[in-house]
C-alpha positions, 0 to 999 in steps of 0.5 A: 596540448602542443598549442597550449604548452607554448602559451604562458599560463597568464594567457591561458584565460584570454586564449580560452575565453577571449570574451566573457559575455554577460548574457544568458546562455542561448542553449543547454549545449552552449553552456555545456560547451563553456564549461568544458573549455573551462575544464580544458584551461584548468587541465592545461594550466596544470600541465604548464604548472608541473613543467615550471616546477621541475622535471620530477613534477611532469615526469613522475610516474608510478614506478617512482623513478630512481631513488635520488629523484625521489629523495629530491621530491621530499626535500622542503621547498616553498611551493610555487605560486600559481600567478593565473588565479585572479583571471581563472576565478573571473572565468569561473564567476562569469559562467556562474552568473550566465547560468543564474542569468539563464535560470531567471529567463525561465530557460532552466538547464540541466547543468544549472538544475544539477548544481541547484540541487546538490549545491557543490563546493568548488572541489565538488564542482570541478570533480562533477565537471571532470567526471562528465567530461570523461563520460563525453570523450575519450581524449580526456583519458591521456589528459587525466592520465598525464595529470595524475602521473600514471603509466596506463591512463585509466580514463577517469579523474580521481578525488585528488585531481579535482583537488588539485585543479580546484587549488588553481582557483582558491586556497582550499580549507582542510577536509574533503569535499563532502560531494567526493565523499563515497558514503556521503548522501549527495555523493551517492546521488551522483556517482556510481558506487566505486570505493577507493582501490584497496590499499590506496587513500580516498584520493585515489577514488575514481569519480564515475558519473552515474549513467542516469546523471549523464543522461540528464546532463546530455538532455536524454529522457530518463526512464525508470530502468532497473526501477520498474521492478519495484515502481511505477511511473505515473505520467501527468499526462495519463488519466488517472481514472474516475474521481474518488470524491474525497479529499479534493485533489486541488487542495491536497496539491496545494499542500504538497507544494507548500510542504515541498518548500518546507521539507516534509512527509505528506501521509496519504492514509486510507483503506486499501483500494480507496484511491491513495495512488489515485490522489497521488497521481491527481497531485502530480497532474496539478503540479505538472510533475510525474509520480514515481510510486515505489512499492515499499512492501517489495522493497522492505523484502530485500537486503539493507544494502539493496534497499539503499541502493534502490531508494537512492536510485528512486530519489536521483530519478525524482530529483533529476526528473522533477518527479514526486516520490510516492512510497506505497503500502508502507504498512511495515510489520513490527520487525520491518519498522526499523528498516522502513524508518531508515528508508524514509529518513534516507529519502527525506534527506534527498527530496524536498517532500515525500509522499507516503501511503498506508492503511494504518493511521501511524505505521510506527516508521516515521523519522522523529523530528520530521514534519508530517502531514496526514490527509485521510483518503475516505471510502466513497460513501453509498451515495457516491458508489452507484456513479463510481459503479457506472462510470467504471463499468462504462470502461469494460468490454460488456455493459451491465445487464439492465436487471442490476440495480446499483443502489441495491448493490451498493446497500449490500456491498460496501466496496472501495474503487479499486475493488469495484475496478477489480470486481467489474474486470473479473465479471466481464472476464467471466461473462466473456468466456461464457459467451454472455453479451452483458454482465449479470448480477450472479457473475457480478455478486460472485466476483464481489464476494471473492474480491471482499473475502478476507481471512478472519484468522483462527477465530472464524470459519466460513460456513456454506449457506445452501438453504432458502425460505422453502428450506426454513419453516418458522412460524409467521411471525419469525419469518416476517421478522427475518424478512424485515431484516433482510429488506433493512439491509437492501434499503439502508442506502435509500434511508441513509443517503436519500433520506438523510439519516446518514448525518444522524448516524455517525455510527450504528449503521450495521445490522444486528440480529439476535435469534433466540429460542430452544435448541433445534429450532433453526437458529443457524439455519436461519442465519444461513438462509439470510446469507443466502438471501443477501449473497454475503459470506457467512462466518461462525466465530469460534468462542473457544478461540476468542475467550482467553483466561488472560487479561486483555486477550479476549478483547485483543482477539475480538478486535482482530475479528472485527478489524479484519471483517470491517471491509469484508462485507461478511456476516459475522455469526456468534452461536452460543453468544450468551457465553460473550454477551453476559450480563454485567454485574456489581464489581465485588472482585477483580474478576467482575471488573475484567468481565464487565470490560469485555462485555462493554468492549464487545457492545462497542464492537458490535455497534461499530461494525458496518456489516451484519452481526447475528447472534444465536442463543438458547438463553436470552435472559442471560444477555446484558440489557444494555446490549439487547437495547442496541439489537436491531432485531430480536427474533424468537424461534418458538418450539414449533406447534403441531402445524409447523411440525407437519410442514416440517415432516412433509418437507424433510425428505428429498424427492429422490428418497424412496418413502412407503406409501401412506406415511402418517406425517400428521400423526407423527407431527401431533404426538412426536413434539420435536424441533425442526432439528430433531425431525431433520435428524430423525429423517436421516436416521430413517433413511440410513435404515432403509438404505441398510436394509436395501428397501424403502423408508417405512413409518416404522423406521421414522417412528423408531428414529423419532423415539430416539430424538425424543429420548435425546431431548430427555423425553421418556417415551416409548414407540407405541406411544406414536401410533 
């Protein structure tokens, strides 16, 4: 500083800026160099000012010196006026004008962009410039140490120094600069967390520029860094994948651009895997900006302070990188909604627009008074899904087998794009591990069922479905109706999409089957055969868990089952269904009113369910007539006649069972009027009797077991009657 010390303060502006061009900056480097010269000018002026105003101002050190020197500093005196304010202010205004001209010329620089984002006051501007200088060169350590009267230079400027330098340009109003406040939102975007040293005032707080801000100002390309654990950066140059159909990304991108000028939240709502992140990526591509997709589900598990730090770093990254921020999976549990609301409020205060994705239409955590626009991201309909399957399958290493009919597959399984992508990857890996050259139907179906399988809670349990049509012995009419029901599910894509009935059926597109008949006629087995035939999971609904004596609890439990199963591609099986689907009665008491409400609610849920619902009952007369009208198929499983009983007896024993030659199945079929369930139970009992005796299953063992089953059914019969 020896050269500057020989200059008068009035000469500093002319020395550092012999001319003030009125043209735009030629480059970002030229702009940074001009601003650093401006800072050097202020620092030199401050040193000269201290020299002019007494030795104690320049020689003051942290030891406070002698008591006489300290007393001299406390004596009242008129502060010396700084004579160079006008030329210094002219330099500042000239630099700001050149920056504006650079912006107008379409050559946006990091420094101008940052100033536009944080809108600093004069003190904040000087503090930002000083902190940047300290990050650029160590020569400022001694300069700032001398200006701050430290015996050991710390290398960082303080909030107090920024205020002192700003006073060279203007009489500052009372109060601190918002940018230099440690807890201010804008300040937290710029500085590293560094509170004032314990026992010192806020003016002693060091100003340490955040590394991401420094990298941005010097032109370094920022990377997510520590955010990578919680976020994914979607580049506008990367291909987001296959289109999802609705909504149109162009329209939503225009909406996002408009909302950015108003400050709002753009809510992308839809089921998991339907393409919410895809749509956000498309918006970024249309606007030419990257998208930082932050996983809110992971973020909300962290302590509050860590949530805030990561959210601010994400906002900082988006502001400096001109990126959109997408807060994914914002389906907060009730206990997390306050934290989610605080997170959204913080981000909305930092960014012009925040994208949010959730499954719920209203996650319950949007800040009050904030403009919000919701865009429904729809599942692709069954007409779009075959093309989506084909397009995504083309990206796999193994092709689809020619035997796979995509239309039939889409009629049975309703999947989102995310699920289809996952299913194909899983099926491809399975086939490759088995040495197959193509993805077969069996592997694809297994992967589909695994991907769409969901937990229906305590109210449902999954049943195995090992039985086929050969195991199920029904009268021809019942079997024909059951096969028609299976064909209806396979062909609903053709009817609804190709034949146009989708427009005529806004709801009620599912399949409902009522199986009714005496106990033991095979209703549960029929449900298992349907599940096996259609290759769908079968869930039996536990009526004991569904029903509740408390008002509203039954509807709540039912709603939970249907909501969880909505996209599971599962068959819901209600055994003894007349307990829930009872007739509505005339209202004479409050109990009647609530019972009728439960029945009406159940009718609504079954009609809305897009999958397969099977109901079994022994007493069809107890069903509400309105409900029976809405059933797609009503199949009567009658008491088997002698011919059907003969078929049942002939097929009930496995081939491995040792049977006595000459078993008279025809006599058993004619004289033992058993249901299919009774015949199976008798066969099992006879097999155990044979195993206990170490021999074969004899006619006597079967006859004895048949009599036991008839007595269970209430028939008073003796064994000799079956001879």
